PDB file of N, CA, C and O in Angstrom, chain B, residues numbered from 101:
ATOM      1  N   MET B 101      55.595 160.295  68.886  1.00  0.00           N
ATOM      2  CA  MET B 101      54.433 160.577  68.061  1.00  0.00           C
ATOM      3  C   MET B 101      54.262 162.154  67.971  1.00  0.00           C
ATOM      4  O   MET B 101      54.490 162.910  68.916  1.00  0.00           O
ATOM      5  N   VAL B 102      53.888 162.500  66.883  1.00  0.00           N
ATOM      6  CA  VAL B 102      53.663 164.000  66.503  1.00  0.00           C
ATOM      7  C   VAL B 102      52.360 164.190  65.957  1.00  0.00           C
ATOM      8  O   VAL B 102      52.093 163.681  64.869  1.00  0.00           O
ATOM      9  N   THR B 103      51.484 164.888  66.607  1.00  0.00           N
ATOM     10  CA  THR B 103      50.036 165.226  66.133  1.00  0.00           C
ATOM     11  C   THR B 103      49.975 166.610  66.019  1.00  0.00           C
ATOM     12  O   THR B 103      50.845 167.296  66.556  1.00  0.00           O
ATOM     13  N   TRP B 104      48.971 167.165  65.326  1.00  0.00           N
ATOM     14  CA  TRP B 104      48.667 168.561  65.062  1.00  0.00           C
ATOM     15  C   TRP B 104      47.195 168.656  64.684  1.00  0.00           C
ATOM     16  O   TRP B 104      46.521 167.721  64.253  1.00  0.00           O
ATOM     17  N   GLN B 105      46.797 169.859  64.893  1.00  0.00           N
ATOM     18  CA  GLN B 105      45.329 170.060  64.583  1.00  0.00           C
ATOM     19  C   GLN B 105      45.312 171.386  63.732  1.00  0.00           C
ATOM     20  O   GLN B 105      45.865 172.402  64.151  1.00  0.00           O
ATOM     21  N   ILE B 106      44.706 171.344  62.610  1.00  0.00           N
ATOM     22  CA  ILE B 106      44.559 172.503  61.784  1.00  0.00           C
ATOM     23  C   ILE B 106      43.379 173.225  62.195  1.00  0.00           C
ATOM     24  O   ILE B 106      42.356 172.557  62.351  1.00  0.00           O
ATOM     25  N   ASP B 107      43.334 174.549  62.410  1.00  0.00           N
ATOM     26  CA  ASP B 107      42.359 175.210  63.047  1.00  0.00           C
ATOM     27  C   ASP B 107      42.269 176.505  62.030  1.00  0.00           C
ATOM     28  O   ASP B 107      43.199 177.307  61.943  1.00  0.00           O
ATOM     29  N   ARG B 108      41.192 176.610  61.358  1.00  0.00           N
ATOM     30  CA  ARG B 108      41.031 177.729  60.455  1.00  0.00           C
ATOM     31  C   ARG B 108      39.859 178.476  60.725  1.00  0.00           C
ATOM     32  O   ARG B 108      38.805 177.893  60.983  1.00  0.00           O
ATOM     33  N   ASN B 109      39.942 179.722  60.691  1.00  0.00           N
ATOM     34  CA  ASN B 109      38.627 180.663  60.668  1.00  0.00           C
ATOM     35  C   ASN B 109      38.398 181.108  59.462  1.00  0.00           C
ATOM     36  O   ASN B 109      39.156 181.966  59.010  1.00  0.00           O
ATOM     37  N   VAL B 110      37.443 180.683  58.781  1.00  0.00           N
ATOM     38  CA  VAL B 110      37.107 181.225  57.452  1.00  0.00           C
ATOM     39  C   VAL B 110      36.450 182.511  57.474  1.00  0.00           C
ATOM     40  O   VAL B 110      35.292 182.560  57.889  1.00  0.00           O
ATOM     41  N   ASN B 111      37.059 183.599  57.067  1.00  0.00           N
ATOM     42  CA  ASN B 111      36.597 184.925  56.948  1.00  0.00           C
ATOM     43  C   ASN B 111      35.749 185.127  55.728  1.00  0.00           C
ATOM     44  O   ASN B 111      36.295 185.343  54.646  1.00  0.00           O
ATOM     45  N   THR B 112      34.472 185.069  55.841  1.00  0.00           N
ATOM     46  CA  THR B 112      33.516 185.219  54.785  1.00  0.00           C
ATOM     47  C   THR B 112      33.348 186.831  54.380  1.00  0.00           C
ATOM     48  O   THR B 112      32.922 187.186  53.281  1.00  0.00           O
ATOM     49  N   THR B 113      33.686 187.604  55.270  1.00  0.00           N
ATOM     50  CA  THR B 113      33.666 189.119  55.204  1.00  0.00           C
ATOM     51  C   THR B 113      34.711 189.733  56.155  1.00  0.00           C
ATOM     52  O   THR B 113      35.265 189.129  57.073  1.00  0.00           O
ATOM     53  N   ASN B 114      34.897 190.993  55.810  1.00  0.00           N
ATOM     54  CA  ASN B 114      35.966 191.798  56.659  1.00  0.00           C
ATOM     55  C   ASN B 114      35.100 192.992  57.076  1.00  0.00           C
ATOM     56  O   ASN B 114      35.707 193.992  57.461  1.00  0.00           O
ATOM     57  N   ALA B 115      33.759 193.021  57.050  1.00  0.00           N
ATOM     58  CA  ALA B 115      32.933 194.006  57.405  1.00  0.00           C
ATOM     59  C   ALA B 115      32.420 193.817  58.893  1.00  0.00           C
ATOM     60  O   ALA B 115      31.700 192.866  59.196  1.00  0.00           O
ATOM     61  N   TYR B 116      32.827 194.768  59.797  1.00  0.00           N
ATOM     62  CA  TYR B 116      32.463 194.582  61.141  1.00  0.00           C
ATOM     63  C   TYR B 116      31.897 195.961  61.624  1.00  0.00           C
ATOM     64  O   TYR B 116      32.245 197.048  61.163  1.00  0.00           O
ATOM     65  N   VAL B 117      31.049 195.782  62.539  1.00  0.00           N
ATOM     66  CA  VAL B 117      30.376 196.987  63.108  1.00  0.00           C
ATOM     67  C   VAL B 117      31.029 197.516  64.408  1.00  0.00           C
ATOM     68  O   VAL B 117      30.647 198.536  64.981  1.00  0.00           O
ATOM     69  N   THR B 118      31.862 196.873  64.743  1.00  0.00           N
ATOM     70  CA  THR B 118      32.715 197.276  65.967  1.00  0.00           C
ATOM     71  C   THR B 118      34.269 197.413  65.473  1.00  0.00           C
ATOM     72  O   THR B 118      34.701 196.763  64.521  1.00  0.00           O
ATOM     73  N   ASN B 119      34.971 198.229  66.145  1.00  0.00           N
ATOM     74  CA  ASN B 119      36.328 198.405  65.941  1.00  0.00           C
ATOM     75  C   ASN B 119      37.164 197.219  66.619  1.00  0.00           C
ATOM     76  O   ASN B 119      37.324 197.070  67.831  1.00  0.00           O
ATOM     77  N   SER B 120      37.662 196.407  65.598  1.00  0.00           N
ATOM     78  CA  SER B 120      38.413 195.134  66.247  1.00  0.00           C
ATOM     79  C   SER B 120      39.805 195.448  66.430  1.00  0.00           C
ATOM     80  O   SER B 120      40.547 195.800  65.513  1.00  0.00           O
ATOM     81  N   LYS B 121      40.194 195.296  67.811  1.00  0.00           N
ATOM     82  CA  LYS B 121      41.573 195.237  68.090  1.00  0.00           C
ATOM     83  C   LYS B 121      42.357 193.905  67.776  1.00  0.00           C
ATOM     84  O   LYS B 121      43.583 193.817  67.716  1.00  0.00           O
ATOM     85  N   PHE B 122      41.427 192.855  67.581  1.00  0.00           N
ATOM     86  CA  PHE B 122      42.036 191.680  67.229  1.00  0.00           C
ATOM     87  C   PHE B 122      42.620 191.361  65.816  1.00  0.00           C
ATOM     88  O   PHE B 122      43.624 190.678  65.614  1.00  0.00           O
ATOM     89  N   CYS B 123      41.835 191.964  64.863  1.00  0.00           N
ATOM     90  CA  CYS B 123      41.962 191.824  63.432  1.00  0.00           C
ATOM     91  C   CYS B 123      42.446 193.044  62.706  1.00  0.00           C
ATOM     92  O   CYS B 123      41.662 193.993  62.740  1.00  0.00           O
ATOM     93  N   ASN B 124      43.574 193.222  62.054  1.00  0.00           N
ATOM     94  CA  ASN B 124      43.816 194.324  61.531  1.00  0.00           C
ATOM     95  C   ASN B 124      43.349 194.559  59.997  1.00  0.00           C
ATOM     96  O   ASN B 124      43.776 195.536  59.382  1.00  0.00           O
ATOM     97  N   PHE B 125      42.520 193.698  59.440  1.00  0.00           N
ATOM     98  CA  PHE B 125      42.033 193.954  58.184  1.00  0.00           C
ATOM     99  C   PHE B 125      40.462 194.271  58.084  1.00  0.00           C
ATOM    100  O   PHE B 125      39.850 194.244  57.016  1.00  0.00           O
ATOM    101  N   TYR B 126      39.905 194.565  59.283  1.00  0.00           N
ATOM    102  CA  TYR B 126      38.504 194.786  59.210  1.00  0.00           C
ATOM    103  C   TYR B 126      38.274 196.193  58.700  1.00  0.00           C
ATOM    104  O   TYR B 126      39.051 197.137  58.843  1.00  0.00           O
ATOM    105  N   ARG B 127      37.032 196.207  58.051  1.00  0.00           N
ATOM    106  CA  ARG B 127      36.333 197.570  57.530  1.00  0.00           C
ATOM    107  C   ARG B 127      35.040 197.673  58.000  1.00  0.00           C
ATOM    108  O   ARG B 127      34.348 196.690  58.263  1.00  0.00           O
ATOM    109  N   LYS B 128      34.585 199.136  58.148  1.00  0.00           N
ATOM    110  CA  LYS B 128      33.277 199.431  58.525  1.00  0.00           C
ATOM    111  C   LYS B 128      32.427 199.176  57.410  1.00  0.00           C
ATOM    112  O   LYS B 128      32.891 199.456  56.305  1.00  0.00           O
ATOM    113  N   PRO B 129      31.144 198.646  57.482  1.00  0.00           N
ATOM    114  CA  PRO B 129      30.293 198.525  56.531  1.00  0.00           C
ATOM    115  C   PRO B 129      30.086 199.727  55.522  1.00  0.00           C
ATOM    116  O   PRO B 129      29.793 200.845  55.946  1.00  0.00           O
ATOM    117  N   GLY B 130      30.222 199.505  54.380  1.00  0.00           N
ATOM    118  CA  GLY B 130      30.215 200.685  53.349  1.00  0.00           C
ATOM    119  C   GLY B 130      31.598 201.206  52.940  1.00  0.00           C
ATOM    120  O   GLY B 130      31.751 202.113  52.123  1.00  0.00           O
ATOM    121  N   HIS B 131      32.447 200.659  53.476  1.00  0.00           N
ATOM    122  CA  HIS B 131      33.769 201.001  53.062  1.00  0.00           C
ATOM    123  C   HIS B 131      34.181 200.374  51.793  1.00  0.00           C
ATOM    124  O   HIS B 131      33.717 199.287  51.447  1.00  0.00           O
ATOM    125  N   LYS B 132      35.091 201.068  51.047  1.00  0.00           N
ATOM    126  CA  LYS B 132      35.246 200.558  49.508  1.00  0.00           C
ATOM    127  C   LYS B 132      35.961 199.467  49.452  1.00  0.00           C
ATOM    128  O   LYS B 132      35.997 198.830  48.400  1.00  0.00           O
ATOM    129  N   GLU B 133      36.723 199.016  50.673  1.00  0.00           N
ATOM    130  CA  GLU B 133      37.462 197.511  50.618  1.00  0.00           C
ATOM    131  C   GLU B 133      36.654 196.468  51.304  1.00  0.00           C
ATOM    132  O   GLU B 133      37.196 195.385  51.521  1.00  0.00           O
ATOM    133  N   VAL B 134      35.379 196.672  51.686  1.00  0.00           N
ATOM    134  CA  VAL B 134      34.586 195.643  52.305  1.00  0.00           C
ATOM    135  C   VAL B 134      34.386 194.323  51.146  1.00  0.00           C
ATOM    136  O   VAL B 134      34.121 194.556  49.967  1.00  0.00           O
ATOM    137  N   TYR B 135      34.517 193.264  51.558  1.00  0.00           N
ATOM    138  CA  TYR B 135      34.195 192.169  50.853  1.00  0.00           C
ATOM    139  C   TYR B 135      33.443 191.166  51.508  1.00  0.00           C
ATOM    140  O   TYR B 135      33.640 190.959  52.705  1.00  0.00           O
ATOM    141  N   ILE B 136      32.515 190.447  50.802  1.00  0.00           N
ATOM    142  CA  ILE B 136      31.636 189.285  51.247  1.00  0.00           C
ATOM    143  C   ILE B 136      31.781 188.263  50.217  1.00  0.00           C
ATOM    144  O   ILE B 136      31.552 188.414  49.017  1.00  0.00           O
ATOM    145  N   THR B 137      32.182 187.217  50.800  1.00  0.00           N
ATOM    146  CA  THR B 137      32.433 186.051  49.966  1.00  0.00           C
ATOM    147  C   THR B 137      31.186 185.360  49.686  1.00  0.00           C
ATOM    148  O   THR B 137      30.502 185.017  50.651  1.00  0.00           O
ATOM    149  N   ASP B 138      30.734 185.069  48.339  1.00  0.00           N
ATOM    150  CA  ASP B 138      29.501 184.494  48.065  1.00  0.00           C
ATOM    151  C   ASP B 138      29.531 182.917  48.337  1.00  0.00           C
ATOM    152  O   ASP B 138      30.615 182.335  48.317  1.00  0.00           O
ATOM    153  N   ILE B 139      28.522 182.332  48.552  1.00  0.00           N
ATOM    154  CA  ILE B 139      28.513 180.798  48.874  1.00  0.00           C
ATOM    155  C   ILE B 139      29.272 179.953  47.972  1.00  0.00           C
ATOM    156  O   ILE B 139      29.989 179.066  48.437  1.00  0.00           O
ATOM    157  N   GLU B 140      29.165 180.177  46.554  1.00  0.00           N
ATOM    158  CA  GLU B 140      29.687 179.513  45.593  1.00  0.00           C
ATOM    159  C   GLU B 140      31.265 179.530  45.683  1.00  0.00           C
ATOM    160  O   GLU B 140      31.876 178.483  45.472  1.00  0.00           O
ATOM    161  N   THR B 141      31.912 180.656  45.980  1.00  0.00           N
ATOM    162  CA  THR B 141      33.196 180.776  46.065  1.00  0.00           C
ATOM    163  C   THR B 141      33.650 180.102  47.411  1.00  0.00           C
ATOM    164  O   THR B 141      34.619 179.344  47.443  1.00  0.00           O
ATOM    165  N   LEU B 142      32.942 180.397  48.460  1.00  0.00           N
ATOM    166  CA  LEU B 142      33.326 179.672  49.658  1.00  0.00           C
ATOM    167  C   LEU B 142      33.406 178.163  49.466  1.00  0.00           C
ATOM    168  O   LEU B 142      34.407 177.583  49.887  1.00  0.00           O
ATOM    169  N   LEU B 143      32.543 177.556  48.932  1.00  0.00           N
ATOM    170  CA  LEU B 143      32.465 176.051  48.833  1.00  0.00           C
ATOM    171  C   LEU B 143      33.661 175.686  47.747  1.00  0.00           C
ATOM    172  O   LEU B 143      34.395 174.708  47.893  1.00  0.00           O
ATOM    173  N   ARG B 144      33.745 176.523  46.742  1.00  0.00           N
ATOM    174  CA  ARG B 144      34.963 176.036  45.971  1.00  0.00           C
ATOM    175  C   ARG B 144      36.250 176.161  46.693  1.00  0.00           C
ATOM    176  O   ARG B 144      37.114 175.303  46.515  1.00  0.00           O
ATOM    177  N   LYS B 145      36.427 177.047  47.404  1.00  0.00           N
ATOM    178  CA  LYS B 145      37.757 177.172  48.398  1.00  0.00           C
ATOM    179  C   LYS B 145      37.684 176.023  49.250  1.00  0.00           C
ATOM    180  O   LYS B 145      38.705 175.341  49.339  1.00  0.00           O
ATOM    181  N   LYS B 146      36.685 175.689  49.879  1.00  0.00           N
ATOM    182  CA  LYS B 146      36.812 174.672  50.838  1.00  0.00           C
ATOM    183  C   LYS B 146      37.047 173.326  50.342  1.00  0.00           C
ATOM    184  O   LYS B 146      37.740 172.525  50.968  1.00  0.00           O
ATOM    185  N   ILE B 147      36.388 173.008  49.036  1.00  0.00           N
ATOM    186  CA  ILE B 147      36.443 171.817  48.354  1.00  0.00           C
ATOM    187  C   ILE B 147      37.979 171.821  47.887  1.00  0.00           C
ATOM    188  O   ILE B 147      38.590 170.768  48.066  1.00  0.00           O
ATOM    189  N   GLN B 148      38.686 172.934  47.287  1.00  0.00           N
ATOM    190  CA  GLN B 148      40.010 172.783  47.149  1.00  0.00           C
ATOM    191  C   GLN B 148      40.899 172.491  48.280  1.00  0.00           C
ATOM    192  O   GLN B 148      41.814 171.682  48.128  1.00  0.00           O
ATOM    193  N   GLU B 149      40.694 173.122  49.475  1.00  0.00           N
ATOM    194  CA  GLU B 149      41.453 172.864  50.630  1.00  0.00           C
ATOM    195  C   GLU B 149      41.351 171.375  51.098  1.00  0.00           C
ATOM    196  O   GLU B 149      42.314 170.748  51.540  1.00  0.00           O
ATOM    197  N   PHE B 150      40.093 170.876  50.957  1.00  0.00           N
ATOM    198  CA  PHE B 150      39.941 169.515  51.288  1.00  0.00           C
ATOM    199  C   PHE B 150      40.729 168.496  50.503  1.00  0.00           C
ATOM    200  O   PHE B 150      41.189 167.516  51.089  1.00  0.00           O
ATOM    201  N   HIS B 151      40.912 168.671  49.209  1.00  0.00           N
ATOM    202  CA  HIS B 151      41.753 167.913  48.395  1.00  0.00           C
ATOM    203  C   HIS B 151      43.110 168.025  48.639  1.00  0.00           C
ATOM    204  O   HIS B 151      43.858 167.133  48.237  1.00  0.00           O
ATOM    205  N   TYR B 152      43.655 169.232  49.390  1.00  0.00           N
ATOM    206  CA  TYR B 152      45.016 169.272  49.424  1.00  0.00           C
ATOM    207  C   TYR B 152      45.527 168.467  50.494  1.00  0.00           C
ATOM    208  O   TYR B 152      46.716 168.146  50.493  1.00  0.00           O
ATOM    209  N   TYR B 153      44.790 168.127  51.357  1.00  0.00           N
ATOM    210  CA  TYR B 153      45.249 167.256  52.587  1.00  0.00           C
ATOM    211  C   TYR B 153      45.082 165.805  52.165  1.00  0.00           C
ATOM    212  O   TYR B 153      45.372 164.898  52.946  1.00  0.00           O
TER     213      TYR B 153
END
């Protein structure tokens, strides 16, 4: 028997107030590459992912 667990961390933003040694894509608030995912986009992505499985 083979099983697996899909574990995903949804990144709604890449803005962090601390310097992350874990994540190589973080940006400080105010940086030109900061993004924040709005709720509509987040829900659309989660719905698309749900239909994939």
